KEDO-550466 format. One record per residue (C-alpha): chain; residue in one letter; x, z, y. Coordinates in steps of 0.2 Angstrom, whole numbers, plus 5000, padded with zeros to 4 digits. Layout:
BEGIN
> A_A_X_Z_Y
...
***
This chain:
BEGIN
> A_M_5746_5833_5563
> A_A_5756_5818_5557
> A_V_5757_5800_5563
> A_M_5752_5787_5551
> A_R_5748_5768_5553
> A_I_5734_5759_5545
> A_R_5738_5740_5542
> A_I_5723_5729_5537
> A_D_5729_5713_5529
> A_A_5714_5700_5528
> A_V_5714_5683_5519
> A_D_5700_5671_5515
> A_L_5692_5670_5532
> A_P_5675_5660_5532
> A_G_5679_5647_5545
> A_R_5674_5645_5564
> A_T_5656_5641_5560
> A_C_5642_5651_5552
> A_P_5627_5640_5548
> A_P_5609_5646_5549
> A_G_5604_5657_5535
> A_V_5621_5663_5531
> A_V_5620_5679_5542
> A_T_5602_5684_5541
> A_G_5595_5674_5526
> A_N_5583_5666_5538
> A_D_5585_5647_5540
> A_H_5579_5649_5557
> A_S_5593_5660_5563
> A_P_5606_5653_5575
> A_T_5622_5644_5570
> A_Y_5637_5654_5576
> A_R_5652_5643_5582
> A_N_5670_5647_5587
> A_I_5669_5664_5577
> A_H_5683_5677_5578
> A_V_5686_5694_5570
> A_A_5694_5709_5578
> A_V_5695_5728_5576
> A_Q_5683_5737_5587
> A_R_5689_5752_5597
> A_R_5680_5768_5595
> A_D_5667_5771_5608
> A_R_5671_5755_5617
> A_P_5662_5741_5607
> A_T_5668_5727_5619
> A_E_5686_5732_5618
> A_L_5694_5723_5603
> A_L_5711_5723_5595
> A_D_5719_5706_5592
> A_P_5704_5694_5589
> A_H_5708_5681_5576
> A_P_5699_5664_5574
> A_G_5688_5663_5559
> A_D_5698_5649_5552
> A_A_5715_5658_5552
> A_T_5725_5658_5536
> A_S_5726_5677_5537
> A_A_5723_5691_5549
> A_T_5733_5707_5551
> A_W_5730_5722_5562
> A_T_5741_5738_5563
> A_L_5732_5754_5570
> A_E_5741_5770_5575
> A_C_5732_5785_5569
> A_T_5735_5804_5565
> A_T_5732_5813_5550
> A_T_5727_5831_5548
> A_A_5725_5841_5531
> A_S_5708_5849_5530
> A_P_5699_5858_5516
> A_N_5691_5842_5511
> A_G_5707_5832_5511
> A_I_5716_5821_5524
> A_D_5707_5818_5540
> A_I_5711_5802_5550
> A_K_5709_5800_5569
> A_G_5714_5786_5581
> A_P_5708_5775_5594
> A_Y_5701_5762_5582
> A_V_5694_5775_5569
> A_Q_5676_5778_5570
> A_G_5664_5792_5564
> A_R_5665_5810_5560
> A_P_5676_5820_5548
> A_G_5672_5815_5531
> A_D_5664_5799_5536
> A_R_5678_5790_5545
> A_F_5678_5771_5546
> A_I_5685_5755_5555
> A_Y_5674_5742_5561
> A_L_5679_5723_5560
> A_S_5668_5715_5572
> A_W_5663_5696_5571
> A_G_5658_5687_5586
> A_T_5658_5670_5595
> A_V_5670_5666_5609
> A_D_5663_5655_5623
> A_D_5673_5644_5634
> A_S_5677_5658_5646
> A_G_5684_5669_5632
> A_A_5670_5681_5631
> A_F_5666_5688_5614
> A_T_5648_5691_5608
> A_M_5647_5701_5592
> A_F_5634_5696_5579
> A_R_5639_5706_5564
> A_R_5652_5720_5558
> A_A_5661_5725_5543
> A_K_5663_5744_5541
> A_L_5679_5748_5531
> A_L_5675_5765_5524
> A_L_5690_5777_5524
> A_G_5681_5790_5514
> A_A_5682_5777_5500
> A_V_5701_5777_5500
> A_P_5706_5786_5483
> A_A_5712_5803_5487
> A_E_5729_5800_5479
> A_V_5732_5784_5489
> A_L_5728_5793_5505
> A_D_5739_5808_5501
> A_A_5753_5796_5497
> A_A_5750_5786_5513
> A_A_5750_5802_5523
> A_G_5767_5805_5516
> A_T_5774_5788_5519
> A_G_5766_5785_5535
> A_L_5757_5769_5530
> A_L_5740_5765_5523
> A_V_5737_5747_5519
> A_G_5720_5739_5516
> A_H_5719_5721_5508
> A_L_5703_5712_5508
> A_G_5695_5694_5509
> A_L_5683_5691_5524
> A_T_5671_5679_5516
> A_D_5656_5686_5508
> A_A_5647_5679_5492
> A_R_5636_5667_5503
> A_G_5652_5659_5512
> A_G_5649_5669_5528
> A_A_5658_5682_5538
> A_L_5660_5698_5527
> A_C_5649_5712_5534
> A_A_5641_5729_5530
> A_R_5650_5743_5520
> A_V_5666_5738_5513
> A_V_5673_5749_5498
> A_P_5684_5746_5483
> A_P_5684_5734_5474
> A_R_5680_5723_5489
> A_I_5695_5731_5498
> A_T_5711_5737_5490
> A_W_5720_5752_5498
> A_T_5738_5756_5494
> A_A_5751_5768_5502
> A_G_5765_5757_5510
> A_Q_5783_5761_5512
> A_R_5788_5771_5527
> A_P_5787_5760_5542
> A_D_5802_5755_5551
> A_P_5802_5764_5568
> A_A_5806_5748_5577
> A_E_5791_5740_5570
> A_R_5779_5736_5584
> A_I_5762_5745_5584
> A_Q_5747_5736_5590
> A_H_5736_5747_5601
> A_T_5729_5748_5619
***
């Protein structure tokens, strides 16, 4: 078992308001205001890592994980990695934040780790850093949701992290 970090670098956030119809395709759907995006912790949907406002210039999350070689390739585990072996993923949760700071989710994007090219994942396991780069606005101008696979996300192996670099986790 080896330690690895996954860094998600996101750009092109959709803004703080999601008008009717953008989420559901139904013009009678609600308008979502003060939207934020965060990484959802496994088995704890209300525990979110570092929420970013929907109008931020960019958003970055760094997740601590472990990797294990298996007959089917590299398996990734960690507090923010969801799913079973061979079907791992990371949830980016979109929600509204009210005046008290409470987050209410209205949609999620599922970053499929099984879609990371095998050679990239092997290299990342060697360097200790896997980087996903994506835009968070969908084709209709709303918050990106559903399954996210290449080419919507680009996965690369990063350079070996500096041991002094701060890891974001809870």
